[in-house]
All heavy atoms as a GROMACS GRO file, in nm:
protein
  552
    1GLY      N    1  -0.148  -0.044   1.700
    1GLY     CA    2  -0.125  -0.148   1.600
    1GLY      C    3  -0.234  -0.248   1.597
    1GLY      O    4  -0.305  -0.267   1.693
    2GLY      N    5  -0.241  -0.321   1.488
    2GLY     CA    6  -0.350  -0.418   1.468
    2GLY      C    7  -0.326  -0.547   1.539
    2GLY      O    8  -0.397  -0.587   1.626
    3GLY      N    9  -0.222  -0.621   1.499
    3GLY     CA   10  -0.204  -0.751   1.552
    3GLY      C   11  -0.291  -0.855   1.483
    3GLY      O   12  -0.346  -0.831   1.377
    4GLY      N   13  -0.313  -0.969   1.543
    4GLY     CA   14  -0.390  -1.078   1.481
    4GLY      C   15  -0.534  -1.069   1.519
    4GLY      O   16  -0.590  -1.166   1.566
    5GLY      N   17  -0.598  -0.959   1.492
    5GLY     CA   18  -0.737  -0.940   1.525
    5GLY      C   19  -0.836  -1.010   1.430
    5GLY      O   20  -0.957  -0.999   1.447
    6GLY      N   21  -0.787  -1.084   1.330
    6GLY     CA   22  -0.878  -1.152   1.241
    6GLY      C   23  -0.933  -1.070   1.132
    6GLY      O   24  -1.010  -1.119   1.050
    7ALA      N   25  -0.898  -0.942   1.120
    7ALA     CA   26  -0.948  -0.857   1.011
    7ALA      C   27  -0.849  -0.861   0.898
    7ALA      O   28  -0.785  -0.761   0.866
    7ALA     CB   29  -0.971  -0.716   1.063
    8SER      N   30  -0.837  -0.976   0.832
    8SER     CA   31  -0.746  -0.991   0.722
    8SER      C   32  -0.779  -0.896   0.610
    8SER      O   33  -0.899  -0.868   0.584
    8SER     CB   34  -0.747  -1.134   0.667
    8SER     OG   35  -0.696  -1.223   0.765
    9LEU      N   36  -0.678  -0.841   0.546
    9LEU     CA   37  -0.692  -0.739   0.444
    9LEU      C   38  -0.662  -0.792   0.304
    9LEU      O   39  -0.580  -0.882   0.290
    9LEU     CB   40  -0.601  -0.619   0.473
    9LEU     CG   41  -0.618  -0.550   0.605
    9LEU    CD1   42  -0.512  -0.441   0.619
    9LEU    CD2   43  -0.756  -0.496   0.620
   10ILE      N   44  -0.729  -0.733   0.209
   10ILE     CA   45  -0.699  -0.755   0.067
   10ILE      C   46  -0.667  -0.617   0.011
   10ILE      O   47  -0.734  -0.522   0.042
   10ILE     CB   48  -0.818  -0.816  -0.010
   10ILE    CG1   49  -0.852  -0.956   0.042
   10ILE    CG2   50  -0.796  -0.816  -0.158
   10ILE    CD1   51  -0.746  -1.058   0.008
   11ALA      N   52  -0.566  -0.609  -0.074
   11ALA     CA   53  -0.527  -0.482  -0.137
   11ALA      C   54  -0.545  -0.492  -0.289
   11ALA      O   55  -0.516  -0.597  -0.346
   11ALA     CB   56  -0.385  -0.444  -0.106
   12SER      N   57  -0.593  -0.386  -0.348
   12SER     CA   58  -0.600  -0.378  -0.495
   12SER      C   59  -0.531  -0.250  -0.541
   12SER      O   60  -0.522  -0.156  -0.467
   12SER     CB   61  -0.750  -0.379  -0.539
   12SER     OG   62  -0.817  -0.266  -0.493
   13SER      N   63  -0.487  -0.254  -0.666
   13SER     CA   64  -0.423  -0.134  -0.723
   13SER      C   65  -0.478  -0.110  -0.863
   13SER      O   66  -0.532  -0.201  -0.925
   13SER     CB   67  -0.268  -0.152  -0.728
   13SER     OG   68  -0.232  -0.255  -0.814
   14SER      N   69  -0.461   0.014  -0.910
   14SER     CA   70  -0.521   0.050  -1.041
   14SER      C   71  -0.440   0.152  -1.111
   14SER      O   72  -0.361   0.226  -1.054
   14SER     CB   73  -0.660   0.108  -1.010
   14SER     OG   74  -0.720   0.153  -1.126
   15ALA      N   75  -0.463   0.157  -1.244
   15ALA     CA   76  -0.401   0.259  -1.324
   15ALA      C   77  -0.451   0.400  -1.291
   15ALA      O   78  -0.389   0.498  -1.331
   15ALA     CB   79  -0.428   0.229  -1.473
   16ASP      N   80  -0.557   0.410  -1.214
   16ASP     CA   81  -0.605   0.544  -1.174
   16ASP      C   82  -0.526   0.602  -1.053
   16ASP      O   83  -0.566   0.697  -0.992
   16ASP     CB   84  -0.754   0.542  -1.144
   16ASP     CG   85  -0.796   0.470  -1.016
   16ASP    OD1   86  -0.708   0.414  -0.949
   16ASP    OD2   87  -0.915   0.469  -0.984
   17ARG      N   88  -0.414   0.534  -1.019
   17ARG     CA   89  -0.319   0.576  -0.913
   17ARG      C   90  -0.367   0.545  -0.775
   17ARG      O   91  -0.317   0.594  -0.679
   17ARG     CB   92  -0.285   0.725  -0.924
   17ARG     CG   93  -0.228   0.768  -1.057
   17ARG     CD   94  -0.189   0.913  -1.062
   17ARG     NE   95  -0.302   0.999  -1.027
   17ARG     CZ   96  -0.300   1.092  -0.932
   17ARG    NH1   97  -0.190   1.112  -0.858
   17ARG    NH2   98  -0.407   1.168  -0.911
   18THR      N   99  -0.469   0.462  -0.757
   18THR     CA  100  -0.521   0.430  -0.623
   18THR      C  101  -0.490   0.286  -0.582
   18THR      O  102  -0.487   0.194  -0.669
   18THR     CB  103  -0.671   0.448  -0.613
   18THR    OG1  104  -0.741   0.360  -0.702
   18THR    CG2  105  -0.712   0.591  -0.642
   19CYS      N  106  -0.470   0.268  -0.452
   19CYS     CA  107  -0.470   0.137  -0.389
   19CYS      C  108  -0.589   0.137  -0.295
   19CYS      O  109  -0.617   0.238  -0.228
   19CYS     CB  110  -0.344   0.116  -0.306
   19CYS     SG  111  -0.199   0.082  -0.403
   20LYS      N  112  -0.658   0.028  -0.290
   20LYS     CA  113  -0.773   0.016  -0.197
   20LYS      C  114  -0.752  -0.102  -0.105
   20LYS      O  115  -0.704  -0.205  -0.148
   20LYS     CB  116  -0.902   0.004  -0.276
   20LYS     CG  117  -0.930   0.128  -0.357
   20LYS     CD  118  -1.063   0.124  -0.426
   20LYS     CE  119  -1.082   0.258  -0.501
   20LYS     NZ  120  -1.214   0.274  -0.546
   21LEU      N  121  -0.783  -0.083   0.020
   21LEU     CA  122  -0.777  -0.189   0.121
   21LEU      C  123  -0.918  -0.233   0.152
   21LEU      O  124  -1.005  -0.151   0.182
   21LEU     CB  125  -0.711  -0.138   0.248
   21LEU     CG  126  -0.562  -0.103   0.236
   21LEU    CD1  127  -0.509  -0.049   0.365
   21LEU    CD2  128  -0.484  -0.231   0.197
   22TRP      N  129  -0.938  -0.364   0.149
   22TRP     CA  130  -1.066  -0.424   0.171
   22TRP      C  131  -1.057  -0.530   0.284
   22TRP      O  132  -0.951  -0.587   0.303
   22TRP     CB  133  -1.114  -0.498   0.046
   22TRP     CG  134  -1.108  -0.418  -0.080
   22TRP    CD1  135  -0.996  -0.401  -0.160
   22TRP    CD2  136  -1.212  -0.350  -0.141
   22TRP    NE1  137  -1.028  -0.320  -0.266
   22TRP    CE2  138  -1.161  -0.288  -0.260
   22TRP    CE3  139  -1.346  -0.330  -0.111
   22TRP    CZ2  140  -1.237  -0.212  -0.344
   22TRP    CZ3  141  -1.424  -0.255  -0.195
   22TRP    CH2  142  -1.372  -0.199  -0.312
   23THR      N  143  -1.166  -0.556   0.354
   23THR     CA  144  -1.169  -0.667   0.447
   23THR      C  145  -1.190  -0.795   0.368
   23THR      O  146  -1.270  -0.798   0.270
   23THR     CB  147  -1.285  -0.652   0.551
   23THR    OG1  148  -1.411  -0.647   0.483
   23THR    CG2  149  -1.266  -0.528   0.634
   24LEU      N  150  -1.120  -0.898   0.408
   24LEU     CA  151  -1.133  -1.027   0.338
   24LEU      C  152  -1.273  -1.091   0.360
   24LEU      O  153  -1.332  -1.135   0.269
   24LEU     CB  154  -1.023  -1.124   0.387
   24LEU     CG  155  -1.024  -1.261   0.325
   24LEU    CD1  156  -1.006  -1.254   0.174
   24LEU    CD2  157  -0.911  -1.342   0.385
   25GLY      N  158  -1.316  -1.086   0.486
   25GLY     CA  159  -1.447  -1.149   0.515
   25GLY      C  160  -1.563  -1.089   0.454
   25GLY      O  161  -1.647  -1.153   0.388
   26GLY      N  162  -1.583  -0.956   0.468
   26GLY     CA  163  -1.705  -0.891   0.424
   26GLY      C  164  -1.688  -0.815   0.295
   26GLY      O  165  -1.790  -0.769   0.238
   27GLY      N  166  -1.568  -0.791   0.250
   27GLY     CA  167  -1.543  -0.715   0.128
   27GLY      C  168  -1.574  -0.568   0.144
   27GLY      O  169  -1.605  -0.500   0.048
   28TYR      N  170  -1.557  -0.518   0.267
   28TYR     CA  171  -1.580  -0.374   0.293
   28TYR      C  172  -1.458  -0.292   0.258
   28TYR      O  173  -1.344  -0.331   0.291
   28TYR     CB  174  -1.613  -0.350   0.440
   28TYR     CG  175  -1.738  -0.425   0.485
   28TYR    CD1  176  -1.729  -0.538   0.566
   28TYR    CD2  177  -1.866  -0.382   0.446
   28TYR    CE1  178  -1.841  -0.607   0.606
   28TYR    CE2  179  -1.978  -0.448   0.483
   28TYR     CZ  180  -1.967  -0.562   0.565
   28TYR     OH  181  -2.076  -0.630   0.603
   29LEU      N  182  -1.478  -0.178   0.194
   29LEU     CA  183  -1.369  -0.089   0.160
   29LEU      C  184  -1.331  -0.014   0.290
   29LEU      O  185  -1.412   0.053   0.347
   29LEU     CB  186  -1.412   0.010   0.053
   29LEU     CG  187  -1.310   0.117   0.012
   29LEU    CD1  188  -1.181   0.054  -0.045
   29LEU    CD2  189  -1.368   0.213  -0.085
   30LEU      N  190  -1.204  -0.029   0.327
   30LEU     CA  191  -1.154   0.033   0.448
   30LEU      C  192  -1.083   0.168   0.422
   30LEU      O  193  -1.092   0.260   0.500
   30LEU     CB  194  -1.058  -0.055   0.524
   30LEU     CG  195  -1.113  -0.190   0.573
   30LEU    CD1  196  -1.004  -0.271   0.634
   30LEU    CD2  197  -1.224  -0.161   0.675
   31ARG      N  198  -1.011   0.171   0.313
   31ARG     CA  199  -0.926   0.287   0.286
   31ARG      C  200  -0.886   0.298   0.140
   31ARG      O  201  -0.867   0.190   0.076
   31ARG     CB  202  -0.797   0.268   0.374
   31ARG     CG  203  -0.702   0.386   0.371
   31ARG     CD  204  -0.598   0.362   0.480
   31ARG     NE  205  -0.494   0.462   0.474
   31ARG     CZ  206  -0.385   0.461   0.545
   31ARG    NH1  207  -0.363   0.362   0.630
   31ARG    NH2  208  -0.294   0.556   0.535
   32THR      N  209  -0.878   0.413   0.089
   32THR     CA  210  -0.829   0.439  -0.045
   32THR      C  211  -0.706   0.528  -0.037
   32THR      O  212  -0.708   0.629   0.031
   32THR     CB  213  -0.933   0.507  -0.135
   32THR    OG1  214  -1.051   0.423  -0.142
   32THR    CG2  215  -0.882   0.534  -0.273
   33ILE      N  216  -0.598   0.481  -0.098
   33ILE     CA  217  -0.471   0.556  -0.093
   33ILE      C  218  -0.438   0.599  -0.235
   33ILE      O  219  -0.434   0.512  -0.326
   33ILE     CB  220  -0.357   0.464  -0.038
   33ILE    CG1  221  -0.394   0.420   0.099
   33ILE    CG2  222  -0.223   0.534  -0.043
   33ILE    CD1  223  -0.319   0.297   0.149
   34THR      N  224  -0.415   0.725  -0.256
   34THR     CA  225  -0.383   0.777  -0.391
   34THR      C  226  -0.230   0.806  -0.394
   34THR      O  227  -0.176   0.873  -0.308
   34THR     CB  228  -0.460   0.906  -0.420
   34THR    OG1  229  -0.602   0.877  -0.413
   34THR    CG2  230  -0.428   0.956  -0.562
   35LEU      N  231  -0.167   0.752  -0.496
   35LEU     CA  232  -0.022   0.765  -0.513
   35LEU      C  233   0.006   0.843  -0.642
   35LEU      O  234  -0.085   0.868  -0.721
   35LEU     CB  235   0.042   0.629  -0.518
   35LEU     CG  236   0.024   0.548  -0.389
   35LEU    CD1  237   0.066   0.404  -0.408
   35LEU    CD2  238   0.102   0.614  -0.277
   36PRO      N  239   0.128   0.891  -0.658
   36PRO     CA  240   0.158   0.985  -0.771
   36PRO      C  241   0.184   0.919  -0.905
   36PRO      O  242   0.233   0.986  -0.997
   36PRO     CB  243   0.288   1.058  -0.720
   36PRO     CG  244   0.347   0.968  -0.621
   36PRO     CD  245   0.239   0.891  -0.560
   37ALA      N  246   0.152   0.789  -0.927
   37ALA     CA  247   0.175   0.725  -1.054
   37ALA      C  248   0.072   0.612  -1.072
   37ALA      O  249   0.018   0.561  -0.972
   37ALA     CB  250   0.319   0.669  -1.058
   38ALA      N  251   0.049   0.574  -1.196
   38ALA     CA  252  -0.038   0.462  -1.229
   38ALA      C  253   0.025   0.335  -1.172
   38ALA      O  254   0.150   0.316  -1.175
   38ALA     CB  255  -0.057   0.448  -1.378
   39LEU      N  256  -0.054   0.247  -1.115
   39LEU     CA  257  -0.002   0.127  -1.047
   39LEU      C  258  -0.037   0.001  -1.119
   39LEU      O  259  -0.143  -0.010  -1.182
   39LEU     CB  260  -0.065   0.124  -0.905
   39LEU     CG  261  -0.043   0.254  -0.822
   39LEU    CD1  262  -0.131   0.255  -0.699
   39LEU    CD2  263   0.103   0.272  -0.786
   40ASN      N  264   0.052  -0.100  -1.105
   40ASN     CA  265   0.022  -0.228  -1.167
   40ASN      C  266   0.057  -0.344  -1.077
   40ASN      O  267   0.054  -0.462  -1.120
   40ASN     CB  268   0.090  -0.243  -1.305
   40ASN     CG  269   0.241  -0.234  -1.299
   40ASN    OD1  270   0.298  -0.216  -1.194
   40ASN    ND2  271   0.303  -0.246  -1.412
   41ALA      N  272   0.096  -0.317  -0.952
   41ALA     CA  273   0.127  -0.426  -0.858
   41ALA      C  274   0.108  -0.375  -0.716
   41ALA      O  275   0.123  -0.257  -0.688
   41ALA     CB  276   0.274  -0.469  -0.874
   42VAL      N  277   0.067  -0.464  -0.626
   42VAL     CA  278   0.049  -0.428  -0.488
   42VAL      C  279   0.072  -0.550  -0.401
   42VAL      O  280   0.045  -0.664  -0.440
   42VAL     CB  281  -0.093  -0.369  -0.460
   42VAL    CG1  282  -0.200  -0.472  -0.484
   42VAL    CG2  283  -0.104  -0.304  -0.329
   43ALA      N  284   0.128  -0.524  -0.280
   43ALA     CA  285   0.148  -0.632  -0.184
   43ALA      C  286   0.142  -0.576  -0.046
   43ALA      O  287   0.169  -0.457  -0.022
   43ALA     CB  288   0.287  -0.695  -0.206
   44LEU      N  289   0.104  -0.660   0.048
   44LEU     CA  290   0.104  -0.625   0.191
   44LEU      C  291   0.209  -0.711   0.262
   44LEU      O  292   0.228  -0.825   0.222
   44LEU     CB  293  -0.033  -0.655   0.256
   44LEU     CG  294  -0.146  -0.568   0.213
   44LEU    CD1  295  -0.283  -0.629   0.258
   44LEU    CD2  296  -0.135  -0.428   0.269
   45ASP      N  297   0.275  -0.655   0.364
   45ASP     CA  298   0.364  -0.736   0.446
   45ASP      C  299   0.283  -0.834   0.525
   45ASP      O  300   0.164  -0.824   0.534
   45ASP     CB  301   0.462  -0.651   0.526
   45ASP     CG  302   0.394  -0.582   0.641
   45ASP    OD1  303   0.270  -0.569   0.644
   45ASP    OD2  304   0.466  -0.536   0.731
   46ALA      N  305   0.351  -0.932   0.589
   46ALA     CA  306   0.285  -1.040   0.663
   46ALA      C  307   0.203  -0.985   0.779
   46ALA      O  308   0.104  -1.046   0.818
   46ALA     CB  309   0.388  -1.141   0.711
   47CYS      N  310   0.246  -0.874   0.836
   47CYS     CA  311   0.174  -0.819   0.952
   47CYS      C  312   0.060  -0.725   0.910
   47CYS      O  313  -0.011  -0.667   0.996
   47CYS     CB  314   0.270  -0.743   1.041
   47CYS     SG  315   0.393  -0.850   1.118
   48GLU      N  316   0.048  -0.704   0.778
   48GLU     CA  317  -0.052  -0.610   0.722
   48GLU      C  318  -0.035  -0.469   0.780
   48GLU      O  319  -0.130  -0.398   0.796
   48GLU     CB  320  -0.195  -0.662   0.742
   48GLU     CG  321  -0.220  -0.795   0.673
   48GLU     CD  322  -0.363  -0.847   0.696
   48GLU    OE1  323  -0.427  -0.810   0.795
   48GLU    OE2  324  -0.404  -0.927   0.610
   49SER      N  325   0.091  -0.431   0.799
   49SER     CA  326   0.115  -0.294   0.850
   49SER      C  327   0.180  -0.205   0.747
   49SER      O  328   0.185  -0.085   0.766
   49SER     CB  329   0.207  -0.304   0.971
   49SER     OG  330   0.331  -0.361   0.940
   50THR      N  331   0.223  -0.264   0.634
   50THR     CA  332   0.287  -0.183   0.528
   50THR      C  333   0.238  -0.234   0.394
   50THR      O  334   0.231  -0.354   0.370
   50THR     CB  335   0.443  -0.192   0.533
   50THR    OG1  336   0.486  -0.159   0.665
   50THR    CG2  337   0.503  -0.102   0.430
   51LEU      N  338   0.200  -0.138   0.310
   51LEU     CA  339   0.159  -0.168   0.175
   51LEU      C  340   0.269  -0.130   0.077
   51LEU      O  341   0.332  -0.020   0.097
   51LEU     CB  342   0.034  -0.090   0.143
   51LEU     CG  343  -0.027  -0.108   0.000
   51LEU    CD1  344  -0.175  -0.119   0.006
   51LEU    CD2  345   0.012   0.008  -0.089
   52TYR      N  346   0.301  -0.211  -0.022
   52TYR     CA  347   0.400  -0.180  -0.122
   52TYR      C  348   0.325  -0.177  -0.257
   52TYR      O  349   0.254  -0.274  -0.290
   52TYR     CB  350   0.507  -0.288  -0.128
   52TYR     CG  351   0.585  -0.297   0.004
   52TYR    CD1  352   0.542  -0.385   0.105
   52TYR    CD2  353   0.694  -0.218   0.029
   52TYR    CE1  354   0.611  -0.392   0.223
   52TYR    CE2  355   0.761  -0.221   0.146
   52TYR     CZ  356   0.720  -0.311   0.249
   52TYR     OH  357   0.784  -0.315   0.365
   53ALA      N  358   0.338  -0.069  -0.331
   53ALA     CA  359   0.274  -0.052  -0.459
   53ALA      C  360   0.372  -0.028  -0.569
   53ALA      O  361   0.461   0.059  -0.555
   53ALA     CB  362   0.173   0.063  -0.450
   54GLY      N  363   0.366  -0.106  -0.673
   54GLY     CA  364   0.455  -0.089  -0.789
   54GLY      C  365   0.388  -0.008  -0.897
   54GLY      O  366   0.274  -0.031  -0.934
   55ALA      N  367   0.460   0.092  -0.947
   55ALA     CA  368   0.409   0.179  -1.050
   55ALA      C  369   0.457   0.135  -1.187
   55ALA      O  370   0.553   0.067  -1.199
   55ALA     CB  371   0.454   0.325  -1.024
   56VAL      N  372   0.380   0.176  -1.290
   56VAL     CA  373   0.414   0.139  -1.427
   56VAL      C  374   0.546   0.195  -1.470
   56VAL      O  375   0.611   0.143  -1.562
   56VAL     CB  376   0.302   0.176  -1.524
   56VAL    CG1  377   0.177   0.102  -1.493
   56VAL    CG2  378   0.277   0.325  -1.527
   57ASP      N  379   0.594   0.300  -1.403
   57ASP     CA  380   0.720   0.362  -1.441
   57ASP      C  381   0.840   0.303  -1.365
   57ASP      O  382   0.952   0.349  -1.374
   57ASP     CB  383   0.717   0.516  -1.420
   57ASP     CG  384   0.692   0.557  -1.279
   57ASP    OD1  385   0.693   0.469  -1.189
   57ASP    OD2  386   0.672   0.678  -1.254
   58GLY      N  387   0.815   0.195  -1.287
   58GLY     CA  388   0.923   0.127  -1.221
   58GLY      C  389   0.940   0.161  -1.070
   58GLY      O  390   1.018   0.098  -0.999
   59ARG      N  391   0.878   0.269  -1.027
   59ARG     CA  392   0.893   0.306  -0.888
   59ARG      C  393   0.812   0.211  -0.800
   59ARG      O  394   0.715   0.149  -0.838
   59ARG     CB  395   0.844   0.448  -0.865
   59ARG     CG  396   0.931   0.553  -0.932
   59ARG     CD  397   0.882   0.697  -0.901
   59ARG     NE  398   0.761   0.720  -0.978
   59ARG     CZ  399   0.690   0.836  -0.965
   59ARG    NH1  400   0.726   0.925  -0.878
   59ARG    NH2  401   0.582   0.853  -1.039
   60VAL      N  402   0.860   0.200  -0.676
   60VAL     CA  403   0.786   0.124  -0.575
   60VAL      C  404   0.761   0.216  -0.456
   60VAL      O  405   0.851   0.282  -0.404
   60VAL     CB  406   0.871   0.001  -0.526
   60VAL    CG1  407   0.802  -0.070  -0.412
   60VAL    CG2  408   0.895  -0.094  -0.643
   61PHE      N  409   0.636   0.224  -0.415
   61PHE     CA  410   0.594   0.307  -0.302
   61PHE      C  411   0.569   0.222  -0.178
   61PHE      O  412   0.504   0.117  -0.190
   61PHE     CB  413   0.469   0.388  -0.339
   61PHE     CG  414   0.491   0.478  -0.454
   61PHE    CD1  415   0.453   0.439  -0.585
   61PHE    CD2  416   0.548   0.603  -0.438
   61PHE    CE1  417   0.475   0.524  -0.695
   61PHE    CE2  418   0.569   0.686  -0.546
   61PHE     CZ  419   0.532   0.648  -0.675
   62GLU      N  420   0.618   0.270  -0.067
   62GLU     CA  421   0.601   0.202   0.064
   62GLU      C  422   0.511   0.290   0.146
   62GLU      O  423   0.538   0.405   0.174
   62GLU     CB  424   0.738   0.189   0.130
   62GLU     CG  425   0.733   0.120   0.263
   62GLU     CD  426   0.869   0.110   0.328
   62GLU    OE1  427   0.973   0.156   0.266
   62GLU    OE2  428   0.878   0.054   0.436
   63VAL      N  429   0.396   0.231   0.191
   63VAL     CA  430   0.296   0.307   0.261
   63VAL      C  431   0.274   0.243   0.399
   63VAL      O  432   0.213   0.133   0.404
   63VAL     CB  433   0.162   0.314   0.185
   63VAL    CG1  434   0.060   0.398   0.262
   63VAL    CG2  435   0.182   0.369   0.046
   64PRO      N  436   0.317   0.303   0.507
   64PRO     CA  437   0.288   0.249   0.642
   64PRO      C  438   0.140   0.264   0.670
   64PRO      O  439   0.087   0.374   0.660
   64PRO     CB  440   0.372   0.334   0.736
   64PRO     CG  441   0.456   0.423   0.651
   64PRO     CD  442   0.399   0.422   0.516
   65LEU      N  443   0.073   0.155   0.706
   65LEU     CA  444  -0.071   0.160   0.725
   65LEU      C  445  -0.110   0.198   0.869
   65LEU      O  446  -0.223   0.237   0.892
   65LEU     CB  447  -0.135   0.025   0.688
   65LEU     CG  448  -0.112  -0.016   0.543
   65LEU    CD1  449  -0.166  -0.153   0.518
   65LEU    CD2  450  -0.175   0.087   0.448
   66ASN      N  451  -0.021   0.184   0.961
   66ASN     CA  452  -0.052   0.210   1.103
   66ASN      C  453   0.003   0.344   1.149
   66ASN      O  454   0.013   0.367   1.267
   66ASN     CB  455   0.004   0.099   1.193
   66ASN     CG  456  -0.063  -0.034   1.160
   66ASN    OD1  457  -0.181  -0.035   1.119
   66ASN    ND2  458   0.008  -0.144   1.182
   67ALA      N  459   0.040   0.429   1.053
   67ALA     CA  460   0.096   0.561   1.090
   67ALA      C  461   0.016   0.669   1.018
   67ALA      O  462  -0.075   0.639   0.943
   67ALA     CB  463   0.244   0.567   1.047
   68ALA      N  464   0.052   0.792   1.042
   68ALA     CA  465  -0.011   0.903   0.972
   68ALA      C  466   0.014   0.886   0.826
   68ALA      O  467   0.114   0.840   0.785
   68ALA     CB  468   0.048   1.035   1.024
   69PRO      N  469  -0.083   0.927   0.737
   69PRO     CA  470  -0.068   0.910   0.596
   69PRO      C  471   0.056   0.977   0.541
   69PRO      O  472   0.077   1.096   0.559
   69PRO     CB  473  -0.196   0.974   0.538
   69PRO     CG  474  -0.294   0.971   0.649
   69PRO     CD  475  -0.212   0.986   0.777
   70SER      N  476   0.140   0.897   0.479
   70SER     CA  477   0.260   0.950   0.411
   70SER      C  478   0.306   0.841   0.316
   70SER      O  479   0.268   0.724   0.328
   70SER     CB  480   0.370   0.983   0.507
   70SER     OG  481   0.417   0.870   0.572
   71VAL      N  482   0.390   0.878   0.223
   71VAL     CA  483   0.439   0.781   0.124
   71VAL      C  484   0.592   0.792   0.117
   71VAL      O  485   0.645   0.900   0.108
   71VAL     CB  486   0.381   0.808  -0.015
   71VAL    CG1  487   0.439   0.719  -0.118
   71VAL    CG2  488   0.230   0.794  -0.011
   72ALA      N  489   0.660   0.680   0.122
   72ALA     CA  490   0.800   0.672   0.097
   72ALA      C  491   0.825   0.604  -0.035
   72ALA      O  492   0.758   0.505  -0.063
   72ALA     CB  493   0.871   0.600   0.213
   73GLU      N  494   0.914   0.655  -0.112
   73GLU     CA  495   0.941   0.595  -0.244
   73GLU      C  496   1.074   0.524  -0.239
   73GLU      O  497   1.170   0.573  -0.186
   73GLU     CB  498   0.944   0.707  -0.348
   73GLU     CG  499   0.971   0.658  -0.487
   73GLU     CD  500   0.982   0.771  -0.586
   73GLU    OE1  501   0.924   0.879  -0.562
   73GLU    OE2  502   1.046   0.752  -0.688
   74SER      N  503   1.080   0.404  -0.294
   74SER     CA  504   1.207   0.334  -0.307
   74SER      C  505   1.226   0.292  -0.450
   74SER      O  506   1.133   0.271  -0.523
   74SER     CB  507   1.210   0.216  -0.210
   74SER     OG  508   1.110   0.122  -0.243
   75GLY      N  509   1.352   0.279  -0.488
   75GLY     CA  510   1.382   0.238  -0.624
   75GLY      C  511   1.373   0.359  -0.719
   75GLY      O  512   1.325   0.466  -0.681
   76GLY      N  513   1.411   0.342  -0.842
   76GLY     CA  514   1.402   0.445  -0.941
   76GLY      C  515   1.481   0.571  -0.910
   76GLY      O  516   1.445   0.674  -0.962
   77GLY      N  517   1.584   0.560  -0.830
   77GLY     CA  518   1.666   0.677  -0.804
   77GLY      C  519   1.610   0.757  -0.687
   77GLY      O  520   1.523   0.710  -0.613
   78GLY      N  521   1.658   0.877  -0.670
   78GLY     CA  522   1.606   0.962  -0.567
   78GLY      C  523   1.676   0.934  -0.430
   78GLY      O  524   1.779   0.869  -0.427
   79GLY      N  525   1.614   0.979  -0.327
   79GLY     CA  526   1.670   0.962  -0.196
   79GLY      C  527   1.665   0.821  -0.142
   79GLY      O  528   1.594   0.737  -0.193
   80ARG      N  529   1.739   0.799  -0.037
   80ARG     CA  530   1.737   0.670   0.026
   80ARG      C  531   1.649   0.677   0.150
   80ARG      O  532   1.664   0.765   0.230
   80ARG     CB  533   1.877   0.627   0.068
   80ARG     CG  534   1.969   0.607  -0.049
   80ARG     CD  535   2.108   0.570   0.004
   80ARG     NE  536   2.202   0.588  -0.105
   80ARG     CZ  537   2.276   0.491  -0.152
   80ARG    NH1  538   2.269   0.375  -0.099
   80ARG    NH2  539   2.357   0.512  -0.250
   81GLY      N  540   1.563   0.574   0.164
   81GLY     CA  541   1.475   0.572   0.283
   81GLY      C  542   1.545   0.500   0.394
   81GLY      O  543   1.607   0.398   0.374
   82GLY      N  544   1.534   0.550   0.515
   82GLY     CA  545   1.586   0.484   0.629
   82GLY      C  546   1.475   0.461   0.728
   82GLY      O  547   1.432   0.549   0.799
   83ALA      N  548   1.421   0.340   0.731
   83ALA     CA  549   1.311   0.310   0.820
   83ALA      C  550   1.372   0.289   0.955
   83ALA      O  551   1.337   0.305   1.056
   83ALA     CB  552   1.237   0.184   0.776
   0.00000   0.00000   0.00000
């Protein structure tokens, strides 16, 4: 896990279905995450360990940043996630 190492993150989202994670200080691209829908909202939790991306169709995707790449979907019906 990261912790308070001073590498604050900025997240961006796009209609091209990507979220990008950047360093706040240097503006370096750290990671690109592709999701299954066009995006119009993004947020990071306070610990910068989980990214939440809102899609134009109403779905919200939860992406753990400190784990193996995977995507959990919440809202919009479907299965229930149990973290």
